[in-house]
C-alpha positions as CSV (number, residue, x, y, z in Angstrom):
1,X,-34.3,-44.0,2.0
2,X,-30.8,-42.9,1.3
3,X,-30.3,-39.1,1.3
4,X,-30.3,-36.2,3.3
5,X,-33.1,-34.0,5.1
6,X,-33.9,-30.6,4.1
7,X,-32.9,-29.7,7.7
8,X,-29.6,-31.5,7.2
9,X,-28.7,-29.5,4.1
10,X,-29.9,-26.1,6.0
11,X,-27.5,-27.0,8.8
12,X,-24.6,-27.3,6.4
13,X,-25.6,-24.2,4.1
14,X,-25.8,-22.4,7.6
15,X,-22.7,-23.6,8.5
16,X,-21.2,-22.5,5.2
17,X,-22.1,-18.9,5.4
18,X,-20.9,-18.7,9.1
19,X,-17.2,-20.0,7.4
20,X,-17.8,-17.6,5.0
21,X,-18.8,-14.4,7.0
22,X,-15.4,-15.0,9.0
23,X,-13.1,-16.0,5.8
24,X,-13.7,-13.6,3.4
25,X,-12.8,-10.3,5.8
26,X,-10.0,-11.7,6.8
27,X,-8.7,-12.4,3.5
28,X,-9.6,-9.2,2.6
29,X,-7.0,-7.6,5.2
30,X,-4.4,-10.6,4.6
31,X,-4.5,-8.4,0.3
32,X,-5.0,-5.0,2.0
33,X,-1.4,-5.4,4.5
34,X,0.1,-7.5,1.2
35,X,-0.6,-4.4,-0.6
36,X,0.6,-2.4,1.7
37,X,3.9,-4.2,1.8
38,X,4.3,-3.6,-1.8
39,X,3.5,-0.1,-1.3
40,X,6.1,0.4,1.5
41,X,8.8,-1.1,-0.9
42,X,8.1,1.1,-3.7
43,X,8.7,3.9,-1.5
44,X,11.7,2.6,-0.6
45,X,13.2,2.1,-3.8
46,X,11.9,6.1,-4.8
47,X,13.7,7.0,-1.8
48,X,16.9,5.3,-2.8
49,X,16.6,6.5,-6.4
50,X,16.3,10.3,-4.9
51,X,19.6,9.8,-3.2
52,X,21.3,8.3,-6.1
53,X,19.6,11.5,-8.1
54,X,20.9,13.9,-5.4
55,X,24.5,12.6,-5.3
56,X,24.7,12.9,-8.7
57,X,22.7,16.5,-9.6
58,X,22.7,18.2,-6.0
59,X,19.3,18.1,-5.9
60,X,16.1,15.8,-5.6
61,X,13.9,15.0,-8.1
62,X,10.0,15.1,-8.4
63,X,7.7,12.6,-9.9
64,X,8.3,13.9,-13.2
65,X,11.9,14.4,-13.6
66,X,12.8,10.9,-11.5
67,X,10.0,9.2,-14.1
68,X,8.7,6.3,-11.7
69,X,6.6,4.1,-12.7
70,X,4.4,1.9,-9.6
71,X,4.0,-2.0,-10.0
72,X,1.4,-2.8,-11.9
73,X,0.1,-4.8,-8.3
74,X,-0.2,-1.2,-7.1
75,X,-1.9,0.2,-9.9
76,X,-5.7,1.1,-9.1
77,X,-4.7,0.8,-5.4
78,X,-2.0,3.8,-4.8
79,X,-1.4,7.4,-5.9
80,X,2.3,8.7,-5.7
81,X,3.5,12.4,-5.0
82,X,7.2,13.3,-4.6
83,X,7.4,16.9,-2.9
84,X,10.8,17.9,-3.0
85,X,12.2,20.9,-1.3
86,X,16.2,22.0,-2.9
87,X,16.0,25.4,-1.3
88,X,15.9,24.1,2.7
89,X,19.1,23.7,4.3
90,X,19.3,20.5,3.7
91,X,17.2,20.0,1.2
92,X,14.6,17.4,2.0
93,X,12.0,15.2,0.2
94,X,8.7,13.7,1.1
95,X,7.0,10.8,-0.6
96,X,3.4,10.5,0.0
97,X,1.4,7.3,-0.9
98,X,-2.6,7.8,-0.9
99,X,-4.5,5.1,-1.4
100,X,-7.6,4.7,-3.2
101,X,-10.5,1.9,-4.1
102,X,-10.2,-0.9,-1.7
103,X,-7.0,0.0,-0.3
104,X,-8.7,3.3,1.0
105,X,-9.6,0.9,4.0
106,X,-6.2,0.8,5.1
107,X,-5.4,4.4,5.2
108,X,-2.1,6.5,3.1
109,X,1.5,6.1,3.8
110,X,4.7,8.6,4.1
111,X,8.3,8.6,3.8
112,X,10.6,11.8,4.2
113,X,14.4,11.9,3.6
114,X,15.0,12.0,6.8
115,X,13.7,8.3,6.8
116,X,10.3,9.6,8.8
117,X,7.5,6.8,7.9
118,X,4.0,7.6,9.0
119,X,1.7,6.1,10.2
120,X,4.3,4.6,12.4
121,X,1.8,1.8,13.7
122,X,1.3,0.9,9.4
123,X,5.6,0.3,9.3
């Protein structure tokens, strides 16, 4: 008789289950890190646009004035706000990316006009 016994098939199922248990969380974490890098890149682009707006207008711009659209790969993963204080000396801005959905486990990101990145361990 050729073929596999029930015991052999069960051993294969157990091995596949163990591999899946290890691989799926690692894959999810890799996707979160990738999305975080994309968010950081978008934040740096916003900061560059803020500096260009400041040179042109002598004032930083909030998200409505800046009219920045999140890249499609970040939709449903982050929302963002830009807090501007043009009355401060010197004027300042803070870019906050709030993680949502599956990305919420990774936490929020922040970048200010002085280049301070928060939380530092995520940058």
